[in-house]
N, C-alpha and C positions, 0 to 999 in steps of 0.2 A: 495600664501596660506600658513598657518601656519601648521606645523606637527601636526597631531591628528585632524585636522579639515575636513580632507575628509570625506563627509557623506556616506561612504561605505554601513553600515548597514542601514541607513535610505533609501538609493536608492534601495538597496537588498529587502527591505519590501515593497516598492513601487510595485514590481512585484508579481502577483499572484503566491503563492508558491515559492518565490523568494528564501527562505531560503534554499530550496533543489535544486530548478532547476538551479541557478545562477553557484553553485559549480559542479553540475552534468554537464552542458554544458562546463564548464572549464576543467573538466576531460576528456570529449569526445575529445575536440580540443587539449589537452595537449598529450593525447594518440595517436591522429592522425598524429599530425605534429613533436612531440618530444617525441616518445614512448620509447626510450633509457633513457631519463632524468628522467625517474620513476624507472628504473630498475637498479640503482648504488648500491643497497643492503641496509641493515642495517635497521635504523628506517625511513630512507626516503621511501624505497619501502614498508616498512610494513604499514605506515601512508597513504601514497599517492596512492598505487597500490593495495595491497592485503589486506587491513584492513577492508574492508566494513562490513564482518560478524559479526567481533568483535564490531565495532562500532554500528551495528544495534542491536546486542544483548545489548550493553549498554544502546541503546533508549528504548528498551523494558523493561529494567530493572528499569529504571528510571521513565517511564510511568507507571509500575506497581506500583511503590510506591505511585503514585498519586491516586489510586483506594481506596476509603475508603470503608470500609465494610458497613456503613450505606448508601452509594450510589451506591453500587455495583449491586443492584437489576436493576436501570435502566440502567447501563452500560452493564450490561449483557443482558438486553432486546433488547437495541439498536444493540449490537454486534451481536445477533443472527438473527435479522431482515436483516440487511445489508450483513452478511456472507450467510444467505439465499438466498438472492435476487443474490448477486455476483455468488456465485456458481452455483446456478439453471439456470441462464441465461447465464452464461459463459461455463458451461461444456455441457448443454442441446444442445445448437446449434451444437457444433462440433461433440459429440456422434450421435446425430441423422443424421447429414449429412454423417457421416462415416459409420452409419448403412445401410442408403438408397443407398449412391453413392459408398461405399468402401473407405478403406483408401488412395488408390492411386488417388482418384478424386481431384479435386480442384474448388472452387469458386473463381473466378476473379485472379486466381493464388494462391489463399490461401489454403493451405492443411488442412485435418482435423486435424492431429496432431499438427499443428501450432495455430489452432483455439483453441482446447482444452488445450493447455499450456499456452497460452497468456492470454485467456479470463478470465478464473477462477481464476487466482491469482492477487491479489490486492497489490500495494505498500505500504505496512505497514508506512514506514517512511514518504512518501507523504501524505498518508491519516491523520496522526498525527499532521503533520504541518498544513494542512487545517483545521482539527478538531480545532486544537488550536486558529487558526485566526477567523474561522467563527462559531465554535461550542461553547459546554461548557465543563465543568468538565467529565460530564457522556460520551459526545462523544469521547473525548479523551480516557477515560477508556474502550471504546468499543474495541479499538485496541487487548485487551487480546483476545477477541473471533475471531475477523477478522483475526489476524495473523494466525490462524488456516488454513487458506486457502493458506498460503504461503509455497507451497511446493506441491509434487505429490500426497499426500493424498487423496484428494478428486478426482481427475483425475482418480487414479487407481480404486478408489472405482466404479466410475461410468462408467468406460472403462471394468468393468466386462462383459459387453455385448459383447466385442470384445475378449475376453479370458484372461484379466489381473485379475487375482484373488489374487495376493500377496501384500496386503494392509499393508503398513510399518508404524506400530502403533507408534512405537518409535519415528519416524520423528515428529510427532505430539507433542509427550511428549516433545522432544527435543526443540521445539519452545517455548512452553509456561512455562517452567522452570525458566527463567531470569524473567519473569512476576509475577510468583508466588512468587518467593524470593523476589522481590521489594515489592509486595504487603503486603507481611508479615511484612518486616521490617517498610514500611511506616506506617502501622496500629499499630505496636507495640510503636513506637516513632514517634510523630507529627515533630519534629525537623529533623529527617532523611528525613520524607516526604520532607519538605521545602528545606532541604539540596541539594536533588537530583532533585528536580523541574527544575533548570535551565540546569541541565544536558541533558534534552530532546531536548533543542534547540541546544545544543553545539553539541550533536550528530547527530541531524539532518543536521547541517552544515557542519559536518566533514565527516560522513559516504557517503554523495552525491558525493564528489570528487572521492574516489576511485571506487564508483559504476560506474561513468561515465568513469573513466580510464580503465575499463574493456570492452569498447566499443570503436567504431570510427565512422567517418563519412562514412569510406568504408563500414561500416555494412549495413548501410541504401542503398548504391549503390549497393551491393552485393544483399539484399534482393529484390530490385527493388520496382516498385510499389505495388505489392502484400504485402509486409511488411508494407507499409504505410496504405494500405486499412486495414490491420489487426488491425493497431493501431486505424484507426477511427472506425472500427467495434466494438472493445473492448470498447471504449469510449461511443458509441451509444447504443450498445446492452445491456452493463451492467451498465453504468453510469447513462444513462437517466431513465431507468426503476427505478433504486435504488432510484433515488430522489423522485419519485411518490411513491414507496411502503414506504420510510420512511416517507413521508407526511401524507400517510393514515393511517399507523400503529402505528406511535408515537404521543401520545396527544400533541396537541399545547402548552399546560403549561408545558411540560417536554423537549421541544425542543426550541433552539433559532432560528433555520431555518432549513428546510429540505434540504437546498443546501449541507449540510454535507453528504446527502446520495449519491450525485454524486462523490464524493472523492474516491469512491471504483472502479471507472471507469478506472483503470490502469492495467498495466501488471508488476508484481513484478520482482525486478532486478534477484532474483534467478530463475525465470520460464525459463530463457535461458538454464537451466540444464534438464528441465523436458523432453522435447523431448528425450534425451539421457537416462534418467532414465527409461522412459516407455518402450524405445527400448530394454534396458538390461533386463528388465521383461519379455517383450513379443517381441522376436525377429521378429515377423511378422510385427512390427513398423519400424525395423530398416533402410530399404531403404529410409524412408522419414524423418530420424531424421535430417540430416544435413541441409536440405530446411527448415524444419521447425525451427531450431535452429536461423537460419540468419533472418528470417521472425519474430520470438519471439523478437530477439534482436532491430529490427527495432520498433517493437510494444512497447517495454519498452522505447525507446527514444520518439516516438511520443506520447505516452499517458502521460509521464512525463512533457512534454512541455505543453499538451493542457487540461489536466484535471483541473490545477489551472484555467485556463479560464472559463471552464465550470461550476466550482462550483461557481466561482464570478458572471458569468452571471445568475445562478439561485439565488443567495444571492441577486442581486440587483433587480432581478423579484420580489422576495419576499418582499423585502424592499418597493418597488414602491406600492405594493398591501396591505401593512400593515400587512404582516405576520411574520413579525422579532419579536421575543420576546426576550428582552434585559434581562429579568429576569426569565429564566425558573426555575421550581421547579424540584426537583428530587423525586424518589419514597419513600425516607424516610422522615417520619413525622419529623417536626421541635420540638427538644426536648424543653419542657416547664417545669418550676420548680412549686414547690408546690403553689406559689403565683400566678400562670397563667403567669408569665413573660417569655420571650424569654431568654434562656441562652445566 
């Protein structure tokens, strides 16, 4: 076989969510069996081990540039719908369980703190990858709202019933700044928008490896069966309902497929830090932070691997029932010139 003829990208694209899942798995395997190879320092460590947050910020910046003001209405609406569904189902289950049974309780070995941390945060990078493949422009743009659940903001707000009253507003602001800057630049100059468009896919492909390099196969072993159960709970309790809510609340003419709704059924990469953050604010949760952390880590891996298949399942289901709309409209009216011709 000649050099340059190996169908690497083509093969990756055949895997649901492969653009993120494949490098994520490679990162996990590398960190599991050759961890020191990623810690030699300089650019190697920065790119392959510690650079996930910067690369995710690049993704948000480039995706923000694709949000056009004339279509922002539908992107905003879709984002609100999906964020509401994800946070409502994700936080409510864990908070109610904690309130009824106490923070020390466990459901099939899964702690309330782990539930709250893993189920209410969605993986923005994987959502964007899946929305790009199965959805439309406004689905991708919805990440501007969905990304607001990526952190302890909503968890701490809902856990006010458990004595947590300090809501870090600046953490929310810090998440959306790259998106807003990208959106402003993309709307000021169409060429910048087109220039940054490939950056979304480049960022998705590159940030997945260091994200995986922060985990290991040992993580799942340490978390045990409860960690895997947490991942399945996150998938079922937040991903499946979000598909139906998206289907019910988003007009058919404004969506390609409701399968995109299931793409929020994940645990965000940085949700692994949420148990410690909550324990820092409310020391009453500190005794449960370590166990919750490893369970959340397992959920990150399990949902990253399984949610692409869930989305693909719903897409094929919609396709068979004739519910896939290949030419969805946006909330913006089509511009028409004085002669009634489309511009």
